[in-house]
N, C-alpha and C positions, 0 to 999 in steps of 0.2 A: 483581454479575453472577452469574446462575445458569448452571451448566454447560450446560443445555439451550439457553439463549439463545446462548451462545458457539458451540456445535457446530452449531446450525441456521444461524447467521450464516456460519460457515466451510465449510458443506457445498457451496457453489458454488465451482467451480474459480477463477473470476475473483476472487471475494471473498477466497478463501484466499491466492491469489498477491498480491493487493494488500496484504493485511495482512503477509505475510511479506516482501515487498519493502520496505515501509515500516519494518518491524522491522529489517531489515538496513541500510537506508540512513538511517534516522532521520527523514527527511521527504522527500516527493516531491510534485510538482505533478501535476495531471491530465494535462498533456501528456507528462510523463515516463512515467506509467503507461500512457498510450495507446501510446507507442513501445515500452515493454517488453513489453506484452501483445499488441501488434498488433491493437488493438481501437479502435473509434470512440469519440468523446467521449460520445455519449448512453449507451452501455452502461457505460463506465467510471464516469461521473458517477452513474448510477443505482445502481450497486453501492456506490460510496463513500458515497452518501447513506444507504443502508441501514445500512452499517457505522457511520456517524456517529450515526444514530438509535438504534442499539443501544449507543452509548457505547463502542464499540471504538476509534473514531478521533475526532480533533478536527481542526478545520480553521482556517486563518488566511488571510485574504485580504490579498494584497500587490498593490496596483494592481488589474488585472483578473484576476489569477491566484489560484487557491486552492491552498494547500499543505496536505497531510494528514500527520499524525503520529499515533502511538498516543496514546490518551487518557491524560492525566496521572494519572487516578484509577483506572487498571486495577488490579484486585486482583493481588497478587503471584503467585498461582497461574496467572493468565492469562499474565503476562509470562514466567514460567518455562516454561509449556507452549509458547509461541511460540518461545522460545530453544531449547528442547529439539528442537522440530520442525526449526528451521533447522540445528542441528548434526547431527541424525540423518538428515535427508533433504534435503541441499543440492541434490540434483538436481531437486527440486520447482520451484525458481526459477532454476536455473543458466542456462538459455537466456535467460530474461528479464533476468538480471543482465548477460549478455554484450551484449544490446541496449542496456542503459543505459551500459555501458562504452564502446560505440562512439559514444555521444553526447559523450564527453569529460568534462571536469570540470564541476562545477555551473554556473559562469558560461557556459561554452560550451553546455551543455544548455539553459540558459535562453534564450540567443540563438538557438539552433537551433529550439526548439519554441514559444517564448512571445513572439515579437515581435508 
């Protein structure tokens, strides 16, 4: 991955927060991201598709739900940059993480948003 590709992909607030939330949580479904970002499914899915097309994210379908995680083949410098961003600027996703926490643990989140 070229740096220009990465920075263009993360230049949008929604895409940046999606990637940072996924980096922090390991894996999130579309419904969890909708809740955390307070955005509709079309907008979230469109941004996730762009990130997947740029090989930042990978997806796995489980039933009718799609779960996103960081792409397994990300160069180490990308992972380090994301980790550094999380540590240096936790306020970027603090409110979003609070919304996820209010959903409870993963099984509860799944039952609340993915039935």
